[in-house]
C-alpha positions in Angstrom: -94.3 -51.3 -68.9 -90.7 -50.7 -67.7 -89.8 -48.5 -64.9 -87.7 -45.4 -65.5 -84.5 -44.9 -63.6 -83.2 -41.4 -63.0 -80.0 -41.0 -65.0 -78.2 -39.0 -62.3 -79.0 -41.5 -59.5 -78.1 -44.3 -61.7 -74.5 -43.0 -62.4 -73.7 -41.7 -58.8 -70.7 -43.4 -57.4 -69.7 -44.9 -60.8 -69.0 -42.1 -63.2 -70.2 -39.0 -61.3 -69.7 -37.9 -57.7 -72.2 -36.4 -55.3 -72.8 -32.7 -55.4 -72.8 -32.4 -51.6 -70.2 -34.4 -49.6 -70.9 -34.5 -45.8 -72.4 -36.6 -43.1 -74.8 -35.5 -40.3 -76.7 -37.4 -37.7 -79.3 -35.1 -36.1 -79.4 -31.9 -38.2 -79.5 -33.4 -41.7 -82.6 -31.5 -42.6 -81.1 -28.1 -41.6 -77.8 -28.8 -43.5 -79.8 -29.8 -46.6 -81.8 -26.8 -46.6 -78.7 -24.7 -46.2 -77.1 -26.4 -49.1 -80.2 -25.5 -51.2 -80.1 -21.9 -50.1 -76.3 -21.6 -51.0 -77.0 -23.3 -54.4 -80.1 -21.1 -55.2 -78.1 -18.0 -54.2 -75.1 -18.9 -56.3 -77.2 -19.8 -59.3 -79.0 -16.4 -59.2 -75.9 -14.4 -58.4 -73.7 -16.0 -61.0 -76.3 -16.6 -63.8 -74.1 -14.9 -66.5 -70.9 -16.8 -65.4 -72.0 -20.1 -66.7 -72.0 -22.2 -63.6 -73.2 -25.8 -64.3 -72.1 -27.5 -61.1 -71.6 -26.4 -57.4 -70.2 -28.9 -55.0 -70.4 -28.4 -51.3 -68.1 -30.1 -48.7 -68.6 -29.7 -44.9 -66.3 -30.4 -42.0 -67.0 -29.6 -38.2 -67.2 -25.8 -38.6 -66.2 -25.2 -42.2 -68.0 -25.2 -45.5 -66.1 -25.6 -48.7 -67.9 -24.6 -51.9 -66.4 -25.6 -55.3 -67.8 -23.7 -58.2 -67.3 -25.0 -61.7 -67.6 -22.1 -64.2 -67.1 -21.4 -67.8 -66.0 -17.8 -67.1 -63.9 -17.6 -63.9 -63.1 -14.0 -64.4 -66.7 -12.8 -63.9 -66.8 -14.9 -60.6 -63.6 -13.6 -59.3 -64.0 -10.0 -60.4 -61.3 -7.3 -60.4 -58.6 -8.1 -57.8 -60.8 -10.6 -56.3 -63.5 -8.1 -55.2 -66.5 -10.3 -56.3 -65.2 -13.4 -54.6 -64.7 -11.5 -51.4 -68.3 -10.2 -51.5 -69.5 -13.8 -52.4 -67.6 -15.2 -49.4 -69.2 -12.5 -47.0 -72.7 -13.4 -48.2 -72.1 -17.1 -47.9 -70.8 -16.7 -44.4 -74.2 -15.0 -43.7 -76.1 -17.9 -45.3 -74.1 -20.7 -43.8 -73.1 -19.2 -40.5 -69.7 -20.9 -40.6 -66.2 -20.3 -42.1 -66.7 -20.6 -45.8 -64.0 -21.3 -48.4 -64.6 -20.9 -52.1 -62.7 -22.6 -54.9 -63.3 -21.7 -58.5 -62.7 -24.3 -61.2 -62.7 -23.4 -64.9 -64.3 -25.6 -67.5 -61.9 -25.8 -70.4 -64.5 -26.8 -73.0 -67.9 -25.2 -72.2 -69.4 -26.2 -75.5 -69.3 -29.8 -74.4 -71.1 -29.3 -71.1 -74.8 -30.1 -71.6 -76.0 -27.8 -68.8 -74.1 -24.8 -70.2 -75.3 -25.4 -73.7 -78.9 -25.6 -72.4 -78.4 -22.4 -70.5 -76.9 -20.6 -73.4 -79.9 -21.7 -75.6 -82.3 -20.5 -73.0 -80.5 -17.1 -72.7 -80.7 -16.8 -76.5 -84.4 -17.5 -76.4 -85.0 -14.9 -73.6 -83.2 -12.4 -76.0 -85.8 -13.5 -78.7 -83.2 -15.1 -81.1 -84.9 -17.4 -83.5 -85.1 -20.9 -82.0 -83.8 -22.8 -85.1 -80.8 -20.6 -85.3 -80.0 -21.0 -81.6 -80.2 -24.8 -81.9 -78.2 -25.0 -85.1 -75.4 -22.8 -83.6 -75.4 -24.9 -80.4 -75.1 -28.2 -82.3 -72.5 -26.8 -84.5 -70.4 -25.6 -81.6 -70.7 -29.0 -79.8 
């Protein structure tokens, strides 16, 4: 029997980049757990904004978080109020200066993660599964 290769690990460095870009010698485990807490927090907080990808970059005392979203208006909020709240909460999690960058996804119907989340939301609202699937395929 053949061995299965993880598709994300197979493409890393060739067609895709890493979701976390930093280097650590001694405190690797702490920083990795911190990255996981940041990702979990943002996924829960920005559930309806359509966030398929969160990239984290670290320097000495800085954390830069790139959020790719289908609806940047929901993330930014009125006059940037939501983004300021997010920054304050991320500083509490990371304990360092945190910078946020919001990137809009131009064609959200072509992003597999967003299509899957959209279908999941429809199923949670008790939409018929065949209808949800047909609409997703028709849009993509």
